[in-house]
DORO-688271 format. One record per residue: residue number from 0; x, y, z of N, C-alpha, C in turn. Coordinates in nm, 2 decimals, m for minus. Atoms other than C-alpha are relative to their C-alpha. Example, Ala and Ser with C-alpha at 12.3 -4.5 7.8 and 13.67 -1.06 7.14 Angstrom:
<rs>
<0, <0.09, m0.12, 0.00>, <1.23, m0.45, 0.78>, <0.09, 0.12, 0.00>>
<1, <m0.09, m0.11, 0.00>, <1.37, m0.11, 0.71>, <m0.08, 0.11, 0.08>>
</rs>
This chain:
<rs>
<0, <0.08, m0.09, 0.08>, <1.65, m3.78, m2.23>, <0.07, 0.14, 0.01>>
<1, <m0.07, m0.13, 0.01>, <1.81, m3.45, m2.35>, <m0.09, 0.11, 0.05>>
<2, <0.07, m0.12, m0.05>, <1.72, m3.10, m2.24>, <m0.11, 0.04, m0.10>>
<3, <0.09, m0.04, 0.10>, <1.54, m3.03, m2.57>, <m0.13, m0.09, 0.01>>
<4, <0.12, 0.08, m0.01>, <1.31, m3.33, m2.53>, <m0.08, 0.03, 0.12>>
<5, <0.07, m0.04, m0.12>, <1.23, m3.23, m2.18>, <m0.08, 0.13, m0.02>>
<6, <0.06, m0.13, 0.03>, <1.15, m2.88, m2.29>, <m0.13, m0.02, m0.08>>
<7, <0.11, 0.03, 0.08>, <0.92, m3.01, m2.56>, <m0.11, m0.06, 0.08>>
<8, <0.10, 0.06, m0.08>, <0.74, m3.23, m2.31>, <m0.06, 0.10, 0.10>>
<9, <0.06, m0.10, m0.09>, <0.70, m2.95, m2.06>, <m0.09, 0.10, m0.08>>
<10, <0.09, m0.08, 0.08>, <0.56, m2.73, m2.34>, <m0.13, m0.07, m0.03>>
<11, <0.12, 0.07, 0.02>, <0.31, m3.00, m2.41>, <m0.08, 0.00, 0.13>>
<12, <0.07, 0.00, m0.13>, <0.23, m3.02, m2.04>, <m0.07, 0.14, 0.02>>
<13, <0.06, m0.13, m0.01>, <0.17, m2.64, m2.04>, <m0.12, 0.02, m0.08>>
<14, <0.12, 0.00, 0.09>, <m0.07, m2.68, m2.33>, <m0.12, m0.07, 0.06>>
<15, <0.11, 0.08, m0.07>, <m0.27, m2.94, m2.14>, <m0.05, 0.08, 0.12>>
<16, <0.04, m0.08, m0.11>, <m0.27, m2.72, m1.83>, <m0.08, 0.11, m0.04>>
<17, <0.07, m0.11, 0.05>, <m0.39, m2.43, m2.03>, <m0.14, m0.04, m0.05>>
<18, <0.13, 0.05, 0.04>, <m0.67, m2.64, m2.18>, <m0.09, m0.03, 0.12>>
<19, <0.07, 0.02, m0.12>, <m0.77, m2.75, m1.83>, <m0.05, 0.14, 0.06>>
<20, <0.04, m0.13, m0.04>, <m0.77, m2.38, m1.73>, <m0.11, 0.06, m0.08>>
<21, <0.11, m0.05, 0.08>, <m0.99, m2.29, m2.02>, <m0.13, m0.06, 0.04>>
<22, <0.12, 0.07, m0.04>, <m1.24, m2.55, m1.92>, <m0.05, 0.04, 0.14>>
<23, <0.03, m0.04, m0.14>, <m1.23, m2.46, m1.55>, <m0.06, 0.14, 0.00>>
<24, <0.04, m0.14, 0.01>, <m1.27, m2.09, m1.64>, <m0.15, 0.01, m0.03>>
<25, <0.15, 0.00, 0.04>, <m1.62, m2.17, m1.78>, <m0.08, m0.05, 0.12>>
<26, <0.07, 0.06, m0.11>, <m1.71, m2.35, m1.45>, <0.00, 0.09, 0.12>>
<27, <m0.01, m0.08, m0.12>, <m1.59, m2.11, m1.19>, <0.02, 0.14, m0.03>>
<28, <m0.02, m0.14, 0.02>, <m1.59, m1.74, m1.16>, <0.06, 0.06, 0.12>>
<29, <m0.04, m0.07, m0.12>, <m1.57, m1.54, m0.85>, <m0.04, m0.08, 0.12>>
<30, <0.04, 0.06, m0.13>, <m1.57, m1.66, m0.49>, <0.01, 0.11, 0.10>>
<31, <0.01, m0.10, m0.10>, <m1.66, m1.46, m0.19>, <0.10, m0.03, 0.11>>
<32, <m0.10, 0.02, m0.10>, <m1.39, m1.40, 0.06>, <m0.01, 0.12, 0.10>>
<33, <m0.01, m0.10, m0.09>, <m1.33, m1.19, 0.37>, <0.14, 0.02, 0.04>>
<34, <m0.13, m0.04, m0.03>, <m1.01, m1.00, 0.44>, <0.01, 0.09, 0.11>>
<35, <m0.01, m0.10, m0.10>, <m0.88, m0.81, 0.73>, <0.02, 0.14, m0.06>>
<36, <m0.01, m0.13, 0.05>, <m0.91, m0.44, 0.69>, <0.14, 0.05, m0.04>>
<37, <m0.13, m0.05, 0.02>, <m0.54, m0.38, 0.72>, <0.06, m0.05, m0.13>>
<38, <m0.05, 0.06, 0.13>, <m0.46, m0.62, 0.43>, <m0.07, 0.06, m0.12>>
<39, <0.09, m0.05, 0.11>, <m0.75, m0.49, 0.22>, <0.05, 0.14, m0.04>>
<40, <m0.05, m0.14, 0.03>, <m0.62, m0.13, 0.26>, <0.13, 0.00, m0.07>>
<41, <m0.13, 0.01, 0.07>, <m0.27, m0.23, 0.15>, <m0.02, m0.04, m0.15>>
<42, <0.03, 0.04, 0.14>, <m0.42, m0.40, m0.16>, <m0.05, 0.12, m0.08>>
<43, <0.06, m0.12, 0.06>, <m0.62, m0.08, m0.24>, <0.11, 0.10, m0.03>>
<44, <m0.12, m0.10, 0.02>, <m0.30, 0.13, m0.19>, <0.08, m0.05, m0.12>>
<45, <m0.08, 0.05, 0.11>, <m0.12, m0.10, m0.44>, <m0.07, 0.04, m0.13>>
<46, <0.07, m0.03, 0.12>, <m0.40, m0.04, m0.69>, <0.01, 0.15, m0.04>>
<47, <m0.01, m0.14, 0.02>, <m0.38, 0.34, m0.64>, <0.14, 0.06, m0.03>>
<48, <m0.14, m0.04, 0.02>, <0.00, 0.36, m0.68>, <0.03, 0.02, m0.15>>
<49, <m0.06, m0.02, 0.13>, <0.16, 0.50, m0.99>, <0.13, m0.08, m0.01>>
<50, <m0.12, 0.08, 0.02>, <0.42, 0.25, m1.11>, <0.05, 0.01, m0.14>>
<51, <m0.06, 0.00, 0.14>, <0.63, 0.35, m1.40>, <0.08, m0.12, m0.02>>
<52, <m0.08, 0.12, 0.04>, <0.78, 0.06, m1.59>, <0.09, 0.05, m0.11>>
<53, <m0.09, m0.06, 0.10>, <1.09, 0.16, m1.78>, <0.01, m0.09, m0.13>>
<54, <0.00, 0.09, 0.12>, <1.05, m0.14, m2.02>, <0.14, m0.06, m0.02>>
<55, <m0.13, 0.06, 0.01>, <1.41, m0.23, m1.96>, <0.00, m0.15, 0.03>>
<56, <m0.01, 0.14, m0.02>, <1.54, m0.58, m1.93>, <m0.02, m0.03, 0.15>>
<57, <0.01, 0.04, m0.13>, <1.44, m0.77, m1.62>, <0.02, m0.15, 0.01>>
<58, <m0.02, 0.14, m0.02>, <1.53, m1.10, m1.48>, <m0.13, m0.08, 0.02>>
<59, <0.12, 0.08, m0.02>, <1.29, m1.39, m1.44>, <m0.06, 0.03, 0.14>>
<60, <0.04, m0.03, m0.13>, <1.28, m1.32, m1.07>, <m0.07, 0.14, 0.01>>
<61, <0.06, m0.13, 0.00>, <1.21, m0.95, m1.13>, <m0.14, 0.00, m0.06>>
<62, <0.13, 0.01, 0.07>, <0.93, m1.04, m1.37>, <m0.10, m0.06, 0.09>>
<63, <0.09, 0.07, m0.09>, <0.77, m1.28, m1.12>, <m0.04, 0.09, 0.11>>
<64, <0.03, m0.09, m0.10>, <0.79, m1.02, m0.85>, <m0.09, 0.11, m0.04>>
<65, <0.09, m0.11, 0.06>, <0.63, m0.75, m1.07>, <m0.14, m0.06, m0.03>>
<66, <0.13, 0.07, 0.03>, <0.35, m1.00, m1.17>, <m0.07, m0.02, 0.13>>
<67, <0.06, 0.02, m0.13>, <0.28, m1.07, m0.80>, <m0.05, 0.14, 0.05>>
<68, <0.04, m0.14, m0.03>, <0.26, m0.69, m0.74>, <m0.12, 0.04, m0.07>>
<69, <0.11, m0.03, 0.08>, <0.02, m0.66, m1.02>, <m0.13, m0.08, 0.05>>
<70, <0.11, 0.08, m0.05>, <m0.20, m0.94, m0.88>, <m0.06, 0.07, 0.13>>
<71, <0.04, m0.07, m0.12>, <m0.21, m0.75, m0.55>, <m0.08, 0.12, m0.04>>
<72, <0.08, m0.12, 0.04>, <m0.32, m0.44, m0.73>, <m0.13, m0.03, m0.06>>
<73, <0.14, 0.04, 0.05>, <m0.60, m0.62, m0.91>, <m0.09, m0.04, 0.11>>
<74, <0.08, 0.03, m0.12>, <m0.72, m0.75, m0.57>, <m0.05, 0.14, 0.06>>
<75, <0.03, m0.14, m0.05>, <m0.71, m0.38, m0.46>, <m0.11, 0.06, m0.09>>
<76, <0.11, m0.05, 0.09>, <m0.92, m0.29, m0.77>, <m0.13, m0.06, 0.04>>
<77, <0.13, 0.07, m0.03>, <m1.18, m0.55, m0.69>, <m0.06, 0.05, 0.14>>
<78, <0.05, m0.05, m0.13>, <m1.20, m0.43, m0.33>, <m0.06, 0.14, m0.02>>
<79, <0.05, m0.13, 0.03>, <m1.24, m0.07, m0.45>, <m0.13, 0.00, m0.07>>
<80, <0.12, 0.00, 0.08>, <m1.51, m0.16, m0.69>, <m0.12, m0.07, 0.06>>
<81, <0.12, 0.07, m0.05>, <m1.72, m0.41, m0.51>, <0.02, m0.06, 0.14>>
<82, <m0.02, 0.04, m0.14>, <m1.58, m0.46, m0.16>, <m0.10, 0.06, 0.09>>
<83, <0.10, m0.05, m0.11>, <m1.82, m0.42, 0.14>, <0.08, 0.00, 0.13>>
<84, <m0.07, m0.01, m0.12>, <m1.65, m0.29, 0.44>, <m0.09, m0.02, 0.12>>
<85, <0.08, 0.04, m0.12>, <m1.77, m0.43, 0.77>, <0.10, 0.00, 0.12>>
<86, <m0.09, 0.00, m0.11>, <m1.57, m0.31, 1.07>, <0.14, m0.02, m0.04>>
<87, <m0.14, 0.03, 0.03>, <m1.23, m0.46, 1.06>, <0.02, m0.10, m0.11>>
<88, <m0.01, 0.10, 0.11>, <m1.30, m0.68, 0.76>, <m0.07, 0.06, m0.13>>
<89, <0.07, m0.03, 0.12>, <m1.40, m0.64, 0.40>, <m0.04, m0.13, m0.07>>
<90, <0.05, 0.12, 0.08>, <m1.61, m0.89, 0.20>, <0.01, 0.04, m0.15>>
<91, <m0.02, m0.03, 0.14>, <m1.53, m0.91, m0.17>, <m0.01, m0.13, m0.08>>
<92, <0.00, 0.11, 0.09>, <m1.59, m1.14, m0.46>, <0.13, 0.01, m0.09>>
<93, <m0.12, 0.00, 0.07>, <m1.25, m1.22, m0.61>, <0.00, m0.11, m0.11>>
<94, <m0.01, 0.10, 0.10>, <m1.18, m1.39, m0.94>, <0.09, m0.12, 0.06>>
<95, <m0.08, 0.12, m0.05>, <m1.04, m1.74, m0.88>, <0.15, 0.02, m0.03>>
<96, <m0.14, m0.02, 0.03>, <m0.72, m1.64, m1.05>, <0.07, 0.09, 0.10>>
<97, <m0.06, m0.08, m0.10>, <m0.66, m1.37, m0.79>, <0.02, m0.08, 0.13>>
<98, <m0.02, 0.08, m0.12>, <m0.72, m1.61, m0.51>, <0.12, m0.10, m0.02>>
<99, <m0.11, 0.09, 0.03>, <m0.48, m1.86, m0.67>, <0.13, 0.07, 0.01>>
<100, <m0.13, m0.07, 0.00>, <m0.21, m1.59, m0.71>, <0.04, 0.03, 0.15>>
<101, <m0.03, m0.03, m0.14>, <m0.24, m1.50, m0.34>, <0.04, m0.13, 0.07>>
<102, <m0.03, 0.13, m0.06>, <m0.23, m1.87, m0.24>, <0.14, m0.04, m0.04>>
<103, <m0.13, 0.04, 0.05>, <0.07, m1.93, m0.46>, <0.11, 0.09, 0.06>>
<104, <m0.10, m0.08, m0.06>, <0.26, m1.63, m0.31>, <0.02, m0.04, 0.15>>
<105, <m0.01, 0.04, m0.14>, <0.19, m1.77, 0.04>, <0.09, m0.13, 0.01>>
<106, <m0.08, 0.13, m0.01>, <0.38, m2.09, m0.04>, <0.14, 0.02, 0.00>>
</rs>
């Protein structure tokens, strides 16, 4: 099988994965999690940071790294808006996408 055929097959797989995601999105929303204060504060700091993006070319790795940084910032936003601080922890409802991004980064 040639590279083009594999690419087309993978594109089809991505389409099916996206359809599954669309269906799952209607079934799940946010889940309640607890995070250590130190990590929660770092996420909030990421949200509050000014990050200029020059719009220049970036490698695939650079793009993935910037996307992970953005996911961290969105977790920080969620903590800022709806987090409940309790001593050395914060309880917050996170979108499943944010939880998945953190789990994927941990792998």
